[in-house]
TORSEBA-337088 format. One record per residue: x, y, z of N, C-alpha, C in turn. Coordinates in steps of 0.001 Angstrom, whole numbers, padded with zeros to 6 digits, always signed. Layout:
BEGIN
XYZXYZXYZ...
END
This chain:
BEGIN
-017319+009523+025819-016982+010332+024639-015646+011036+024811-015356+011458+026054-014094+012169+026299-012884+011288+026022-013099+009970+025972-011996+009059+025685-011471+009242+024267-012315+009832+023396-011921+010039+022006-011117+011324+021836-011268+012262+022744-010655+013582+022575-009128+013548+022468-008414+012760+023286-006943+012703+023106-006548+012195+021717-007346+011271+021179-007083+010748+019836-007289+011847+018801-008366+012624+018958-008646+013692+018005-007575+014784+018069-007013+015018+019262-005941+016013+019379-004717+015575+018578-004341+014306+018689-003209+013800+017921-003549+013785+016434-004791+013456+016108-005224+013500+014710-005029+014898+014137-005330+015921+014945-005129+017295+014496-003682+017572+014161-002746+017044+014961-001317+017218+014675-000939+016547+013357-001484+015372+013122-001183+014662+011882-001785+015367+010680-002957+015955+010857-003573+016722+009769-002703+017924+009421-002169+018601+010437-001276+019738+010181+000003+019275+009473+000533+018135+009871+001705+017582+009209+001393+017259+007748+000204+016720+007513-000217+016377+006152-000352+017633+005296-000801+018734+005897-000928+019992+005150+000417+020424+004586+001483+020209+005354+002812+020590+004884+003227+019793+003648+002698+018562+003516+003040+017735+002356+002565+018364+001056+001528+019198+001133+001028+019850-000076+002015+020864-000634+003040+021179+000144+004075+022072-000359+004857+021481-001518+004899+020143-001615+005634+019502-002715+004973+019784-004058+003656+019481-004243+003036+019834-005527+002986+021339-005758+002913+022135-004673+002946+023596-004829+004265+024027-005459+005384+023502-004967+006690+023852-005524+006802+023422-006981+006300+022228-007297+006349+021737-008678+005477+022596-009584+004288+022964-009093+003382+023793-009893+003992+025155-010179+004609+025743-009157+005237+027063-009347+006411+026955-010314+007209+025898-010174+008391+025734-011022+008009+025442-012475+007010+024584-012660+006629+024165-014023+005633+025111-014679+005081+026050-013888+004099+026995-014421+002934+026263-015102+002354+025300-014363+001243+024535-014952-000111+025196-014768-000132+026368-014137-001353+027168-014094-002300+026888-012943-001929+026014-012008-002870+025702-010925-002228+025878-009545-001152+026653-009475-000433+026746-008208-001303+027328-007097-002321+028137-007462-003141+028792-006439-003942+027815-005594-004234+026627-006116-005098+025697-005374-004377+025113-004164-003067+025070-004200-002334+024407-003115-002254+025251-001843-001966+026581-001921-002027+027370-000681-003418+027343-000044-004465+027362-000877-005823+027306-000338-006081+025974+000359-005675+024890-000279-005863+023558+000321-005056+023424+001600-003829+023951+001580-002987+023903+002777-003622+024688+003917-004168+025861+003597-004754+026706+004630-005956+026027+005284-006826+025448+004467-008002+024757+005014-007568+023588+005897-006613+022813+005432-006149+021648+006187-005476+022072+007490-004637+023100+007418-003979+023594+008626-004979+024133+009644-005998+024842+009182-007003+025399+010085-007768+024305+010811-008153+023279+010083-008880+022172+010715-007985+021469+011733-006737+021204+011355-005813+020557+012284-005552+021400+013512-005330+022703+013304-005075+023603+014428-006288+023697+015350-007478+023688+014766-008695+023752+015577-008799+022535+016493-008449+021365+015972-008486+020155+016800-007442+020211+017907-006234+020661+017567-005152+020695+018551-005445+021714+019645-005834+022920+019249-006072+023972+020233-007355+023743+021020-008383+023266+020323-009650+023027+021005-009583+021900+022020-008661+020965+021811-008561+019806+022707-007211+019784+023430-006620+020968+023617-005272+021028+024205-005237+020539+025651-006370+020505+026328-006394+020043+027719-006472+018523+027831-006600+017834+026685-006736+016375+026704-005416+015725+026305-004403+015941+027138-003091+015334+026915-002980+014085+027787-002756+012966+027176-002535+011747+027940-001853+010706+027061-001249+009728+027717-000580+008649+026990-001626+007806+026268-001381+007530+024999-002321+006718+024253-002176+005245+024623-003292+004589+024761-003342+003166+025036-003491+002398+023711-003354+001052+023755-003480+000283+022511-004772+000552+021759-005893+000668+022470-007171+000926+021802-007175+002294+021134-006463+003264+021718-006367+004585+021096-005586+004506+019787-004540+003676+019774-003765+003515+018541-004617+002975+017413-005431+001970+017712-006331+001401+016695-007307+002449+016195-007855+003222+017133-008816+004265+016768-008163+005325+015885-006953+005737+016256-006259+006789+015511-005909+006337+014100-005404+005103+013971-005054+004584+012653-006279+004570+011735-007406+004115+012259-008625+004064+011453-009061+005462+011026-008990+006415+011943-009383+007784+011619-008444+008409+010588-007150+008150+010736-006177+008736+009809-006446+008290+008384-006597+006978+008175-006752+006483+006806-008120+006787+006219-009112+007073+007067-010429+007437+006549-010555+008937+006313-009912+009759+007159-010127+011208+007107-009061+011971+006328-007812+011520+006332-006795+012243+005565-007151+012345+004084-007745+011311+003471-008138+011469+002058-009133+012590+001822-009913+012955+002850-010829+014091+002686-010055+015360+002350-008941+015578+003046-008128+016763+002782-007333+016604+001486-006968+015376+001160-006227+015126-000080-007074+015375-001314-008395+015333-001157-009271+015593-002305-009256+017059-002723-008930+017956-001797-009025+019390-002096-008171+019803-003295-006859+019497-003322-006067+019874-004500-006563+019208-005780-007019+017954-005674-007496+017244-006856-008719+017922-007453-009710+018192-006611-010968+018780-007107-010753+020208-007606-009998+021001-006842-009795+022404-007228-008981+022522-008515-007911+021727-008629-007063+021803-009821-007807+021312-011060-008516+020208-010930-009260+019678-012083-010367+020642-012503-011011+021291-011545-012042+022281-011884-011422+023467-012607-010244+023874-012160-009603+025042-012757-009204+024805-014210-008874+023566-014571-008472+023276-015951-009640+022761-016790-010865+022896-016269-012041+022529-017046-012359+021055-017077-011880+020327-016057-012175+018885-015964-012720+018592-014573-013959+019096-014288-014512+018946-012935-014563+017489-012496-014306+017300-011215-014196+015964-010626-015178+015854-009465-015996+014814-009444-016951+014643-008359-016226+014265-007076-016916+014477-005943-016303+014127-004664-016032+012631-004590-016945+011823-005102-016748+010367-005079-015474+009984-005807-015283+010552-006999-014082+010237-007773-012824+010755-007072-012917+011959-006506-011744+012547-005848-011371+011758-004593-012369+011352-003808-012083+010590-002594-011513+009220-002948-012062+008580-003980-011528+007300-004435-010069+007453-004845-009762+008503-005604-008395+008727-006074-007454+008980-004898-007932+009743-003899-007102+010050-002744-006856+008811-001886-007899+008014-001673-007740+006780-000912-006803+005829-001648-006966+005745-002963-006097+004892-003770-004639+005318-003633-004412+006633-003567-003047+007124-003417-002475+006827-002044-003179+007222-000997-002639+007090+000352-002527+005640+000808-003391+004760+000283-003294+003339+000644-002342+002594-000280-001721+003299-001210-000786+002742-002203-001445+001665-003055-002728+001856-003346-003434+000873-004177-003084+001059-005653-003190+002279-006154-002821+002528-007541-003971+002442-008522-005209+002284-008031-006366+002367-008921-006608+003834-009264-007200+004082-010415-007472+005464-010795-008781+005563-011554-009412+006712-011433-010618+007006-012207-010332+008065-013261-009098+008533-013318-008737+009617-014222-008239+009080-015560-008635+009751-016626-008132+009445-017964-007359+010659-018478-006672+010492-019601-005867+011578-020178-004884+012153-019162-004170+011240-018500-003218+011657-017464-002105+012525-018032-001745+012289-019282-000640+013040-019885-000960+014518-020026-002266+014864-020040-002654+016267-020210-003032+016941-018895-002963+016212-017800-003229+016822-016500-002098+017773-016124-002382+018814-015331-001284+019629-014801-000274+018735-014086+001004+018976-014324+002022+018065-013803+001987+017995-012283+001596+019088-011620+001559+019073-010156+000465+018151-009632-000601+017954-010391-001658+017024-009973-001118+015597-009991-000385+015252-011038+000226+013924-011081+001269+013752-009975+002000+014817-009680+002963+014752-008576+002238+014501-007258+001120+015189-007045+000355+015007-005811-000194+013587-005704-000688+013039-006806-001219+011672-006804-000132+010671-006408+001027+010815-007003+002101+009853-006722+002773+010126-005374+002869+011387-004984+003483+011715-003700+002656+011168-002541+001330+011150-002709+000479+010551-001681+000840+009084-001473+001196+008402-002556+001586+007004-002411+002884+006875-001629+003805+007774-001894+005080+007724-001174+004858+007958+000326+003971+008903+000659+003645+009166+002068+003008+007936+002690+002049+007340+001971+001341+006197+002514+002159+004928+002540+003226+004868+001736+004015+003653+001633+004551+003166+002972+005209+004030+003712+005723+003637+005012+004763+004028+006132+003760+004823+005797+002758+005176+006790+003042+006507+007450+002073+007408+007364+002271+008736+007954+002357+008652+009470+001775+007613+010063+001863+007491+011517+003270+007133+011963+003930+006238+011197+005317+005906+011534+006201+007131+011330+005880+007944+010303+006614+009193+010102+006426+010109+011305+005200+010173+011803+004933+011035+012954+005704+010572+014176+005766+009265+014372+006529+008730+015497+008009+009071+015351+008480+009113+014092+009896+009374+013843+010257+010831+014065+009409+011749+013614+009802+013157+013619+009118+013979+014710+008131+013395+015395+007428+014155+016424+007444+013435+017777+008619+013073+018259+008667+012378+019553+008180+013257+020697+008163+014576+020462+007710+015470+021522+006195+015424+021722+005499+014631+020891+004048+014536+021056+003677+013991+022432+004482+013042+022915+004153+012434+024190+002846+011685+024160+002598+010964+023066+001298+010314+022913+001437+008807+022777+002519+008233+023256+002659+006787+023192+003074+006302+021830+004293+006622+021444+004771+006252+020120+004689+004766+019849+004928+003946+020873+004889+002500+020666+003503+002039+020263+002471+002675+020809+001110+002272+020459+000784+002663+019017+001258+003828+018594+001049+004220+017202+001770+003270+016267+003002+002931+016602+003790+002048+015741+003131+000676+015633+002710+000125+016746+002107-001198+016730+000773-001205+016001+000024-000125+016110-001262-000073+015418-001078+000074+013919-000014+000764+013495+000206+001025+012077+000984-000080+011387+001939-000714+012088+002809-001709+011468+002000-002909+010989+002518-003551+009938+001783-004638+009303+002168-005992+009880+001157-006792+010201+001366-008183+010537+002217-008406+011779+002845-009580+011911+003629-009921+013098+004812-009004+013348+005227-008205+012333+006376-007307+012535+006104-006300+013635+004832-006051+013953+004507-005059+014966+005005-005479+016356+005282-006760+016549+005779-007233+017831+007300-007271+017894+007950-006827+016826+009411-006843+016773+009960-005511+017268+010818-005569+018281+011421-004359+018820+012842-004276+018295+013071-003385+017334+014373-003313+016667+015368-002473+017447+014872-001494+018173+015734-000643+019004+015046-000442+020345+015775+000005+021358+015140+000220+022664+014018+001254+022613+014150+002240+021730+013128+003290+021637+012411+003184+020305+011070+003246+020368+010277+003112+019154+010532+004261+018181+010865+005442+018727+011180+006571+017861+012379+006260+016974+013403+005637+017555+014597+005281+016783+014274+004228+015724+013387+003308+016054+012965+002304+015077+012284+002959+013890+011348+003867+014184+010626+004549+013104+011578+005368+012240+012520+006049+012880+013515+006827+012121+014359+005910+011241+014734+004757+011786+015542+003824+011014+014808+003304+009793+013535+002934+009956+012748+002436+008832+012568+003516+007770+012305+004737+008221+012171+005831+007254+013506+006169+006596+014598+005959+007315+015905+006179+006708+016170+005211+005565+015815+003934+005772+015958+002937+004703+015062+003300+003529+013842+003699+003830+012877+004085+002795+013401+005267+001978+013941+006261+002659+014482+007435+001972+015701+007076+001128+016540+006169+001633+017726+005743+000890+017317+005038-000405+016374+004108-000324+015887+003429-001520+015237+004419-002487+014522+005395-001937+013845+006394-002777+014852+007209-003570+015893+007660-002897+016916+008445-003592+017599+007611-004669+017926+006371-004355+018564+005499-005340+017671+005228-006529+016376+005025-006274+015431+004738-007356+015270+005947-008276+015090+007131-007693+014932+008335-008503+016167+008590-009365+017346+008434-008771+018597+008647-009517+018724+007627-010651+018383+006380-010380+018479+005340-011403+017527+005609-012560+016312+006021-012245+015346+006347-013307+015857+007506-014164+016405+008520-013509+016894+009690-014250+018066+009312-015155+019011+008552-014601+020152+008109-015410+019714+007138-016508+018591+006445-016283+018084+005498-017268+017319+006138-018409+017093+007463-018331+016465+008147-019454+015175+008885-019162+014645+008777-017948+013440+009525-017615+013762+010994-017400+012760+011849-017640+012916+013250-017275+012942+013345-015755+013488+014443-015197+013555+014544-013735+012210+014386-013042+011155+015016-013604+009848+014904-012966+009269+013498-013099+009435+012872-014254+008979+011492-014406+009737+010570-013451+011033+010793-013317+011827+009979-012389+011328+010144-010963+010995+011382-010587+010489+011651-009242+009155+010952-009014+008218+011117-009960+006888+010555-009787+006910+009030-009785+007696+008441-010673+007726+006983-010721+008548+006397-009581+009464+007174-009019+010110+006735-007783+009079+006665-006664+008243+007725-006549+007202+007735-005521+006346+006473-005579+005968+006070-006786+005019+004952-006910+005704+003596-007050+007044+003579-007133+007759+002299-007188+008148+001828-005797+008841+002664-005022+009280+002219-003696+008103+002044-002745+006980+002720-003032+005770+002539-002221+004944+001353-002694+005353+000739-003831+004594-000346-004462+003158+000095-004727+003033+001350-005159+001711+001908-005438+001306+001768-006892+002170+002192-007813+001945+001938-009229+001220+003004-010009+000809+004115-009372+000213+005192-010158+001264+005773-011097+000828+006159-012288+001740+006723-013273+001216+008069-013740+002077+008832-014351+001675+010119-014927+001274+009965-016394+001213+008722-016873+000894+008465-018275-000215+007426-018387-001096+007615-019362-002176+006649-019581-001631+005273-019919-000500+005217-020589+000092+003934-020974+000870+003292-019842+000801+003869-018631+001522+003372-017465+003014+003265-017802+003670+002220-017346+005108+002111-017581+005425+001807-019039+004418+001376-019806+004629+001113-021227+004929+002363-022020+004670+003530-021444+004951+004799-022114+006431+004908-022474+007310+004347-021639+008748+004516-021845+009324+003492-022817+008675+002338-022937+009131+001290-023872+010633+001048-023741+011091+000900-022510+012527+000779-022243+012808-000444-021376+013491-001446-021909+013876-002592-021074+014755-002182-019891+015595-001162-020074+016452-000706-018988+015623-000172-017823+014660+000706-018125+013816+001269-017073+012958+000194-016421+012509-000767-017209+011736-001868-016635+012608-002687-015681+013875-002868-016039+014790-003583-015156+015023-002841-013854+015142-001508-013939+015315-000693-012729+014077-000809-011844+012902-000699-012461+011653-000824-011704+011555-002200-011055+011922-003219-011799+011881-004590-011286+012757-004731-010046+013965-004188-010107+014897-004278-008984+014333-003614-007735+013803-002400-007884+013317-001675-006707+011979-002214-006205+011175-002790-007092+009947-003442-006620+010294-004662-005774+011298-005425-006186+011736-006569-005393+012297-006116-004047+013088-005038-004059+013623-004508-002801+012500-004120-001844+011510-003385-002366+010443-002865-001519+009462-003940-001075+009501-005111-001712+008570-006180-001334+009047-006953-000115+010288-006719+000309+010839-007419+001474+010745-006538+002723+010886-007154+003869+010725-006482+005152+011795-005412+005348+011378-004163+005513+012330-003066+005698+013090-003205+007008+012520-003914+007966+013236-004122+009229+014501-004940+009013+014489-005857+008046+015685-006642+007743+016806-005748+007223+016451-004806+006342+017460-003873+005825+018027-003023+006958+017129-002569+007834+017542-001709+008931+018538-002428+009847+018209-003667+010206+019093-004445+011088+020414-004746+010385+020348-005121+009096+021561-005453+008350+022480-004247+008235+021926-003075+007949+022739-001866+007821+023297-001441+009171+022521-001631+010215+022950-001194+011538+024097-002057+012066+023995-003360+011807+025023-004282+012307+026177-004461+011333+025972-004027+010085+027047-004103+009117+027239-005460+008479+026259-006357+008613+026350-007646+007923+024938-008080+007512+024903-008991+006525+023639-009362+005902+023288-010831+006105+023983-011527+007010+023694-012945+007181+022247-013197+007588+021766-012408+008541+020396-012580+009002+019381-012302+007910+019721-011385+007019+018807-011047+005919+018552-012260+005042+019619-012935+004643+019469-014061+003723+018890-015291+004402+018978-015346+005726+018420-016501+006421+016925-016353+006698+016373-015200+006484+014967-014961+006817+014056-015785+005904+013215-016668+006456+012387-017536+005611+011331-016778+004821+010808-015700+005398+009787-014948+004677+010375-014261+003460+011585-013687+003616+012224-013036+002484+012489-014029+001361+013011-015206+001722+013280-016215+000698+012001-016649-000002+010939-016864+000761+009669-017281+000172+009096-016197-000734+009263-014934-000324+008767-013816-001135+009471-013777-002491+010804-013845-002470+011555-013776-003724+011314-015006-004600+011189-016180-003988+010909-017396-004762+009540-017292-005430+008552-016796-004695+007209-016668-005261+007194-015677-006427+007871-014549-006253+007855-013517-007290+008637-013947-008528+009879-014363-008328+010712-014722-009477+010285-016065-010074+009910-017016-009218+009425-018290-009728+008135-018139-010499+007223-017314-009978+005983-017059-010693+006228-016352-012015+007198-015411-012013+007531-014706-013251+008074-015644-014312+008943-016552-013903+009487-017534-014848+008396-018456-015371+007466-018830-014500+006349-019680-014903+005512-019004-015987+005195-017722-015784+004421-016983-016779+005229-016816-018060+006525-016551-017932+007371-016395-019119+007383-017667-019962+007516-018817-019311+007511-020095-020037+006160-020304-020724+005084-019949-020049+003753-020083-020643+003617-019214-021896+004077-017955-021816+003974-017040-022958+004822-017534-024132+005970-018109-023821+006821-018655-024894+006208-019920-025487+005702-020795-024612+005126-022060-025080+003887-021840-025940+003126-020802-025626+001922-020508-026397+002226-019720-027669+003492-019379-027882+003878-018668-029089+003516-017201-029106+003275-016627-027937+002887-015211-027871+004101-014305-028024+005224-014693-027433+006453-013911-027536+007633-014849-027803+008701-014265-028347+009976-014965-028419+010538-015110-027001+011497-016018-026784+011961-016293-025417+012354-015065-024599+013178-014168-025172+013619-013001-024403+012469-012051-024100+011564-011854-025064+010408-011003-024841+009473-011615-023807+009317-012938-023864+008478-013621-022885+009044-013450-021480+010373-013558-021365+011018-013376-020067+010842-011946-019574+011042-010987-020470+010913-009576-020106+009508-009261-019610+008490-009604-020388+007117-009240-020021+006585-010110-018888+006931-011404-018901+006414-012296-017878+006908-011947-016493+008221-011769-016344+008778-011473-015027+008369-010078-014564+008409-009084-015471+008059-007720-015065+006626-007648-014555+005694-008231-015301+004292-008106-014904+003962-008962-013689+004597-010108-013575+004371-010907-012369+004830-010148-011136+006047-009599-011174+006551-008857-010019+005711-007609-009778+005329-006915-010834+004540-005700-010692+003188-005971-010041+002490-006974-010526+001149-007266-010003+001236-007945-008642+002105-008940-008499+002165-009700-007248+002689-008871-006082+003522-007857-006347+003969-006966-005267+002954-005876-004977+001828-005910-005637+000721-004934-005514+001097-003568-006070+002085-003524-006974+002438-002246-007608+001434-001915-008701+001322-002777-009707+000311-002582-010735+000761-001866-011985+002075-001674-012169+002549-001138-013444+002215-002131-014564+002018-001600-015772+001805-002464-016934+002504-001854-018142+003056-002708-018984+003648-002257-020242+002862-002779-021435+002071-003820-021218+001185-004368-022252-000131-004741-021573-001152-005027-022366-002430-005475-021815-002343-006982-021562-001997-007352-020333-001793-008770-020043-003099-009568-019994-004240-008887-020105-005499-009626-020180-005645-010354-021516-004816-009978-022500-004822-010681-023782-004019-011978-023729-003317-012209-022634-002560-013443-022469-003499-014587-022097-003008-015840-022130-003813-016959-021622-004302-016657-020209-005557-016972-019907-006206-016526-018679-005468-016991-017425-004720-018089-017511-003964-018582-016356-003013-017518-015815-002366-016764-016709-001338-015811-016296-001905-014657-015462-002912-013906-015958-003413-012801-015130-004078-013263-013840-004733-014432-013870-005357-014926-012638-004293-015322-011625-003211-015968-012078-002115-016315-011166-001502-015059-010559-001279-014038-011377-000696-012794-010866-001614-012157-009839-002926-012156-010105-003883-011563-009172-003907-012324-007856-003872-013667-007932-003890-014470-006713-002623-014247-005881-001473-014157-006544-000217-013952-005813-000136-012566-005173-000930-011618-005678-000907-010279-005071-001383-010311-003629-002020-011393-003221-002472-011502-001845-001402-011977-000876-000352-012617-001390+000599-013250-000468+002061-012923-000736+002384-012351-001878+003785-012298-002315+004547-011059-001864+004154-010442-000756+004980-009387-000157+005180-009712+001315+006252-009202+001872+006583-009497+003266+005902-008522+004213+005674-008967+005434+005264-008045+006485+006389-007042+006695+006040-005790+006932+007063-004768+007084+007542-004198+005777+006931-004613+004654+007226-004006+003358+006165-002954+003071+006253-002324+001904+005242-001335+001530+004106-001964+000729+004124-003293+000562+003103-003977-000218+001836-004240+000573+000796-004672-000144-000474-004994+000483-000677-006495+000565-001941-006906+000738-002251-008313+000819-002108-008863+002225-002212-010191+002348-002196-010818+003672-000785-011020+004198+000224-010870+003367+001643-010978+003692+002100-012445+003722+003307-012651+003252+003867-013991+003119+004014-014700+004462+004335-013955+005528+004563-014597+006818+003297-015283+007305+002153-014699+007046+000907-015339+007456+000681-016631+006674+000973-016601+005388+000810-017810+004587+001747-018913+005067+002993-018570+005415+003930-019566+005924+003433-020180+007228+002907-019339+008108+002380-019842+009372+001191-020768+009132+000318-020400+008212-000840-021244+007907-000408-022596+007338+000567-022576+006437+001044-023823+005831+001655-024727+006895+002459-024151+007789+003086-024951+008838+002047-025468+009837+001028-024662+010122-000037-025117+011006-000822-026258+010357-001083-026154+009057-001775-027228+008349-000954-028516+008372+000362-028402+008206+001237-029572+008256+001197-030207+009641+001164-029356+010690+001097-029888+012051-000206-030647+012275-001317-030118+011759-002594-030801+011939-002635-032118+011180-002007-032176+010011-001948-033441+009264-001142-034485+010038-000050-034024+010668+000752-034945+011469-000049-035464+012658-000828-034610+013268-001617-035004+014437-002711-036008+014086-003165-036000+012837-004146-036994+012427-003573-038407+012525-002284-038531+012240-001612-039824+012282-001048-040112+013675-000504-039073+014332+000110-039218+015658-000544-038207+016605-001702-038561+017176-002477-037588+017975-001726-037012+019167-000777-037727+019720-000108-037270+020943+001241-036596+020701+001592-036400+019423+002890-035832+019129+002928-034358+019536+004073-033914+020022+004288-032499+020346+005151-031906+019242+004546-031060+018428+005251-030511+017260+004950-029022+017142+005728-028175+017782+005466-026737+017698+005709-026202+016290+004978-025177+015956+005182-024505+014673+006419-023611+014791+007361-023796+013875+008589-023007+013895+008713-022185+012619+009242-020987+012782+009487-020119+011634+010830-019448+011848+011773-019744+010959+013107-019184+011109+013815-019652+012353+013525-020873+012802+014159-021417+013988+013472-021063+015281+012545-020118+015263+011838-019695+016470+010445-020323+016511+009996-020640+017720+008666-021212+017891+007618-020110+017773+006606-020363+016948+005506-019410+016788+004471-019683+017872+004166-018676+018660+003203-018855+019745+001825-019161+019189+001053-019934+019980-000310-020252+019565-001158-018996+019415-000858-017986+020244-001606-016734+020148-001488-016126+018758-000274-016167+018189-000070-015615+016855-000748-016478+015793-000706-017796+015974-001364-018692+015019-002866-018425+014996-003463-018280+016188-004901-017995+016250-005218-016644+015610-004319-015670+015809-004522-014355+015210-004490-014436+013683-003549-015220+013149-003462-015383+011697-004702-016072+011157-005177-017100+011856-006378-017807+011412-007600-016894+011441-007699-016062+012473-008819-015114+012550-008735-014102+011416-007516-013630+011147-007345-012674+010058-007785-013277+008733-007362-014500+008464-007713-015136+007202-009207-015335+007070-009874-015673+008176-011330-015827+008148-012011-014508+007806-011571-013442+008471-012169-012129+008224-011830-011632+006817-010601-011903+006369-010190-011522+005017-011098-012189+003977-011290-013500+004110-012153-014209+003168-013580-013711+003214-014091-013461+004424-015450-012945+004546-015604-011573+003924-014578-010730+004085-014617-009382+003503-014678-009443+001981-013843-010296+001387-013837-010437-000067-015194-010921-000568-015787-011878+000128-017085-012422-000296-018178-011366-000191-018244-010676+000943-019309-009681+001148-019202-008538+000138-017995-007996-000047-017836-006892-000984-018093-007337-002424-017701-008545-002763-017985-009064-004111-019487-009193-004336-020194-009669-003321-021648-009804-003451-022321-008432-003595-021782-007428-002910-022338-006076-003063-022186-005582-004500-021032-005854-005108-020840-005453-006496-021725-006268-007430-021919-007536-007124-022790-008365-007961-024244-007900-007883-024629-007284-006756-025978-006726-006641-026240-005646-007684-025182-005014-008161-025310-003949-009163-025265-004501-010585-025334-005836-010703-025299-006522-012002-023948-006395-012705-022904-006208-011916-021564-006186-012486-021170-007594-012929-020418-007662-013995-019945-008951-014502-019090-009623-013423-019302-010929-013153-018662-011590-011997-017144-011481-011964-016471-011668-013099-015011-011596-013110-014542-010211-012706-015195-009180-013220-014828-007808-012869-015073-007541-011394-016233-008017-010886-016578-007777-009484-015574-008431-008547-015289-009699-008782-014378-010430-007898-012978-009844-007963-012501-009554-009162-011134-009050-009295-011000-007631-008757-012041-006814-008915-011993-005447-008381-011890-005465-006868-012613-006379-006228-012552-006486-004770-011187-007013-004323-010707-008074-004976-009389-008613-004634-008318-007536-004799-008362-006814-005923-007368-005771-006179-007464-004656-005153-008679-004329-004708-008854-003254-003729-008395-003685-002343-008824-004854-001892-008460-005319-000551-006962-005601-000458-006372-006077-001549-004921-006306-001567-004138-005036-001854-004841-003904-002077-004193-002631-002421-003297-002800-003646-003829-003477-004671-003038-003818-005854-003281-002880-007030-004531-002458-007251-004816-001550-008352-005613-002186-009461-005004-002426-010625-005757-002992-011751-006278-004385-011435-007500-004659-011927-008062-005990-011765-008154-006685-013102-009223-007434-013280-009486-008116-014535-010787-007593-015115-011093-007991-016317-012334-007542-016938-012311-006058-017247-013386-005362-016845-013542-003933-017177-012592-003035-016422-011942-003545-015368-011014-002710-014593-009578-003198-014780-009294-003773-015945-007960-004273-016250-006989-003164-016590-005768-003512-016973-004721-002520-017225-004997-001609-018412-005857-002031-019334-006165-001200-020499-007301-000231-020216-007902-000315-019029-009007+000552-018664-008707+001152-017298-009729+001666-016598-009549+002097-015213-010895+002062-014495-010907+002496-013265-012109+002393-012444-013120+003496-012736-012811+004358-013681-013755+005395-014066-015014+004851-014715-014990+003585-015144-016174+002977-015774-017200+002531-014736-016854+002549-013450-017760+002079-012403-018715+003179-011961-019853+002767-011400-020811+003719-010845-020306+004221-009494-020971+005263-008966-020551+005801-007673-020653+004747-006573-021734+003966-006553-021883+002943-005527-020765+001915-005623-020461+001493-006831-019379+000515-007028-018037+001080-006575-017812+002372-006827-016571+003002-006384-016484+003053-004860-017605+003301-004184-017582+003340-002729-017302+001957-002141-017818+000915-002786-017514-000443-002340-016014-000707-002465-015430-000331-003592-013984-000521-003790-013175+000355-002841-013670+001561-002567-012994+002443-001614-012959+001808-000229-014094+001237+000192-014137+000543+001481-013148-000615+001481-013057-001338+000363-012102-002443+000258-010672-001961+000425-010322-000827-000185-008967-000289-000052-008655+000089+001388-009605+000738+002052-009384+001137+003441-009245-000071+004352-010096-001080+004148-009998-002286+004963-008675-002991+004718-008239-003033+003464-006968-003667+003148-005801-002948+003786-005812-001632+003757-004707-000853+004347-004689-000982+005866-005880-001095+006460-005978-001256+007905-005805-002710+008331-005576-003594+007364-005475-005024+007614-006720-005571+008307-007857-004978+008022-009210-005454+008320-009499-005556+009814-008683-006288+010564-008989-006535+011969-009017-005245+012783-008149-004284+012432-008136-003014+013176-009474-002319+013069-010028-002311+011851-011321-001668+011655-012430-002478+012308-012391-003798+012155-013432-004645+012728-013473-004522+014243-012309-004294+014854-012265-004152+016313-013109-002969+016769-013168-001915+015952-013966-000741+016316-015459-001052+016382-015883-002102+015701-017306-002434+015626-017758-003352+016752-016829-003781+017604-017188-004692+018680-017540-003912+019948-018561-004346+020706-018912-003658+021961-017759-003631+022959-016943-004696+022974-015834-004763+023943-014848-003618+023744-014700-003149+022494-013731-002089+022223-014116-000802+022951-015401-000555+023089-015872+000715+023644-016129+000663+025143-015914-000506+025762-016055-000583+027203-014828+000008+027874-015018+000840+028869-013914+001459+029607-013286+000456+030553
END
C-alpha cells in the first residue's frame, strides 16, 4: 500500500495546481458581474485544502516515480480531478436556480477535461458567463494535458518527469525524445499550444466575436473539444469567416505538436511536410470533407459553394473530434454522418489534442496487413514495416495490435451495456464511439440538435467511463486491472 503514497503526494500537488485554474472563471465572474463569483473562492479553498492535505500528510514519501507510478498517477488524475471540477458547476447552477445532479456535473466535468465536448446542459446562452468559461477552460487545460503542464512548470517536484510525460503522451510519440530534458520538451509543447491559442483567440475577435466568445471558442478549438457557450453551437455566429478560422485552427491542432516544436526550433519545415502521419491526417480530413461536399451537392441539398462550406467544416469538426456544428447534419444522407463518425477514430495525429486511435496506429496496421499479404505469396521474404523511412519495431506493432483489440472490445462491451437499457441501437453505438473517441455529439438521440441530457444516469455513467478510457487510451487503465501491475 505504501507504494501508492508517493503517487498520492504528487496527485496532491496537481490538485493544488488545478485549484489555481479556478481563478480564471473567478476573474470573469467578477468582471462580468454574473452573480456567482462567490462559488469560485469556495471551490478553490476546498480543492486547495484537499491537495495540501495529501502533500503535507505524505511529505515523507518522496521518491523517483517509476513507469508503473506514472500509469497510476495518470489514471487517478483523469478520474479524480473532475470531482473537484464539479464544485463550481454544481454551486453556480444551484445559485441561479438550475440545480444540477452530481451525475450530470461529473459527466460535464469529465467531458470538459477529456476534451470530449458532450454536454447535458441546455439553455447555455442563459447560463452565467463564468460557468461557460469554466466549461471551455477545462477543455483547454485537458487539451495538452495537465500532467505535461506539471512537468513543464514544476521541475522542482523531483518525481520523474519523464515517467509522467510518457504516461500522459499519446501513442508512439511518447517514445520520441525531442530535447535532452523532458522538462524542456513539455515547455516546448506548451509553448506551441499557447502560441496557437493566442493566434486563434485574436483571429476570432478580429473576425467578429465578442472578446469572451473569442476566448471560450479558442479554448474549445485548439483543444479540439468543441464545447460552446451557445445552444446553436458554432451555428450561432452564422459566419463563413469564423467557420474558416475555426477550420484552419482545427486542422493545425489535429497534427502532431512535436512537429511544430521541432520545426520552430530548427527554423525549417522540411521535416514537417515529410511526415507521413501528418500527410495522411490532412488527406483524410480534407479528402473526406470534399467527398461529403460532393455528396451534398449531388443530392441537391445545397448549391456547390454551400455544400463545400458545410461539408468540409463538419467533416473536419467531427473527424478531428471537435464536434462543432452549424446545421443538423443528421438530416443529410446517412452516409455523411456515419463517415464523419467513423473518421473521428483515426483522423488525428499522435501528439495532437484530438482523440481516437490516432492516424499513426492506422498506418502501422495497414502496412502490417500489406506485409502479411506479401508473406502469403512469398513466405520467406524479409520485409520490415517502415514508416517515414524508419523501421517500425515489432514491439510497437504488437502494441498497436493489442490496443486495437482492446479498443474494439471496449466499444462492444460499452455498447452492449447501453443496449441493456433498451436504448435505440444507433444511439447506443454512436454514443459509445463518440465517448471513446472523445468526439462529443453522436447520432440518433445524442446528435448535434440534442445533447446527452436525454440519457438516464446509468447511461451517462457508461458514457463517462467511455470518455475516461478514451482519454487514457484504454491500455493505461487496463494495466491497473492486471495482477502483474501490483506485484513489487
